[in-house]
N, C-alpha and C positions, 0 to 999 in steps of 0.2 A: 648831293644829299638834300632831301626836302627841307626847306627852311621854314621859319615861322609863318610867313604868308601862306605857304602851301599847306601847312598843318592846320592853320586856322580856316582856310578854305575847305579842307576836308571835314573839319569839325562842323562847319555850318551846313555842309551838304548832308552829313549823317544825322544831325539832330532831329529832323522830322521823323526819322525812322526809329531812332533808339531812345529818345527821351520818353520815359514812362513805360517803355516796353519791358517785358519779362523775358529773361534768358531761359530758353528751353534746355540748352546744353552747350558746352564748349567742346568742339571737336578739334583735336590737335593731331596733325599728321606728321609734323616734324618738331620735336621738342628742342632740338639743338640750334637755337637762335643765339643771339649775343649772350643771353643768360639762359641756361636750360630751364624749361618750363616744368615744374614739379607735377607729377600726376595728381597730387592733392588739389591743385588749382581747379581742376575740372569740377570736382564736387563742391568746392568752396563757392563757386559762382552760379552753379545750376539752380534754377528756380528763383533766383533773386531778380527783383525789379531794378532797372536802371533809372535812378532818380534824375540824373543829369549827366550830359556829356560836356565837359569843359576842357580847357587847355591851360597848361603851365609850361612856358618856354616851348620846347618842341615835343612835349609829352601830351598825349590825349589822356584825359582822366575820366573813366567811366565810374561815376559815383553810384554805388550800390546801396541796398538797404543795410548791408553789413560789409564794411570795408570798401575797397576800390580796386579797379584794374588800371594799371599804368601801361600805356602802349606807346612805343617809339618806333618810327618808320625806318630808322637806320639809314643806310646809303641809298637804297633803291626800292623801299617798300611802298605799297599803295593799298588803299582800302576800297572795297566795292560793296554795294548792296546787291546781292544775288539771291535767287531762289535757293533755299537750303538744300534742295536735292539736285542742284546743278552740278555736273561732273567737275571736279577740281582739275586745274592744270598742274604741271610739274612743280611749279614754285608757289602754289597755293597752300601755305603751311598750316593755316588754322581758320576755323569758322566760329564766330560767336553767333550761334543759332538763336533766333528769337521766336517766341510763340507767334503763330500766324503764318509761318512758312518762309520767312526771309532770314538771311544771314549776313553778318558783316564778315567779309572774307579778306584775309591778309595775304597779299602776294608779295614775296620778298626774294628775288633771285639770289641776292648775295648773303642772305641770312644774317644781316647785321641789325635787324629789328629786335624788339624786345617786348614781352608781355609779362608783367609782374602783378601779383595780387598782394595787397597789404590789408591787414585788419585795422591798422592805425590810420589816423588822419593823413591824407596824401602829402600834405605840406611837411610832415615830419620825416618822410622817407629820405634816406641818405642821398638819393639822386636829386632831390628837390629842395632840401632844407637850406642849402647855402647859396641858392641862386639869387641873382640881383633882381631889380624891379622889371616889370613888363614895360616895354618902351611906349605902349599906348595907354598906360595907366597914368592917372594924375600925379602920382608920386615920382615919376621920372621927369627930370628937367636938367638943364645945363648946370645948375648949381650942384646937383648930385655928382655929375661927371667931374666937374672942376674940383670938388672936394677930394674925390678919390685919386685924382691925378697929381696932387701936390707932391713935389719932390721926385716924381717918376721920370726915368729916362726912356722908358718903353715907348716905342712909336705909337702914335695915336690910333692907327688902324688895328693892330692886335689888341690895343687897350680896349676899344669899344667892342671887339669881338669876344672878349672874355666874359663868359656868362655870369661870373661873380660880380661884374660891374653893371651889366644890363643884358637881358636875355634876348636871343633871337636875331642878333645882328651878325649874320653870316658873311662870308667873304664877298659875295656879289653885292649884297645890300650895303656893306661897309664902303665899298668902292663908290657906289651911287650916292650914298649920303655925304661922304667927304667931298665929292665933286660939287654937289648941290650947296654945301656949306662953304666951299672955297678954301678947304684946309688940305694941305699936303699930307698924304698918308704916312710919310716917314717922319713928320715932325714929332719931336719928343712931347709926350702927353703932358708933362709937367710944365711945358713952356707955352701953353695955350691959355689965353685969358678967359675970364668968365663970360664975356660978351660973345666970344667965338664959340664957346661951349653951348651957350644958349642957342646960337644958330645951328650948331650941329645937332642938338637934341630935337629941334624943330625939323631939321632935314631928315633925321632918322624916322620920326613920326610920319612925315609926308611920304617918304619912299615906301615904308611898310604899308601905310594906309592905301596908297595907290596900287601896290602889288596885290593886296587882299581884294581890293575892288575889282581888279582885272582877273582875279581867280587864279593867278597862275604863277608860272615858274620860269626859271632860267635853266632848268635841267632837261636834257633831251628825253630822258626815260621816265619823267614824272607824268602821271595822269591823275585826273580828279577821280572822286569815288565812283562816278558813273562811267569811267573809262575814257572821258574826253581829255585831250591834252590841255595843259595850262597855256597862257598867252603872255605872261609878263616879259618873256624873252624879247619880244618885238619892241618893248619900251625902254630897254637899257640904253643909257646915254654914254657910258664909258666902258663898262666891263665887257671884255671880249673885243674891244675896238682899238687896241693899241696900233699906232701907225695911221689912224684915221684922224680927220679934223675934229677938234673939240666942237661940240654943238653950240658952245657959248661964244668962243672967240675965233675959232678956225685954226688955232695952233695945233700942231701934230701931237696927238696923245702919246704919252710914253708908257711903257710897260716894264716893270721890274719886280723882283721878288722882295717883299717886305714881310718880315715875320714868317718866312717860309711859305707865303701864299702869293699868288699873282696879284699885282696891284697895277691899275691903270689910272693915270691922272693927267691933268693938264698942267704943264710947268708954268704957264702964265696965270691961269685962273686960281690955282691952288697954291697957297703959300704957307 
């Protein structure tokens, strides 16, 4: 699944094309995505100008003159800028056609993506209103995590992957952040002190910032909006490297299931 860095990279790539552009029409070839796309959506957005493309968690928000479009890439979705008259492929389910002849095209082989229109402020939408802070915003810090973790037995890895606590820390980036912070992924979240949570918050920011800067991903089937593959996979230190030496101390990295997700960690560096 494209994670926060991949979505942010896509947003940055699309902004020069869509910010300030006017929508000529919405062409939907397959309405049966994660949530069915109502026919009324087409008329609701046609003719509107895109004021700004921004991101909240893994959702891209096209802010319009009236209302907004929320777009989620699902498991395998990707966006490309193409000529509006370019023939679609079998998994090209919709085009957001812009005046001037270009289109934002959604390709989604598994159809787990979503496009929703809302007339209300996007932050009040049920999919967004209960989300935690953005990890790269000033309001996110170790004190925030430490406060939410008090009395919790839940392992720290699924704790930081819960979007109600902080958004955008998917499985891969959770592994990398915990290794950088020196925290065992299975340690109870309520038994970690404030100082260690401060290190973890810094690690999360560092890992995500690095991933965004590299433009890329850890997923084999993810491509950027222009069709080029992402490159963050080459920089992973622990994820997918179970049985290999720890890059910090050389101890063999262990792999196990924690919170029903694959976790890789160093038994020496991470406590």
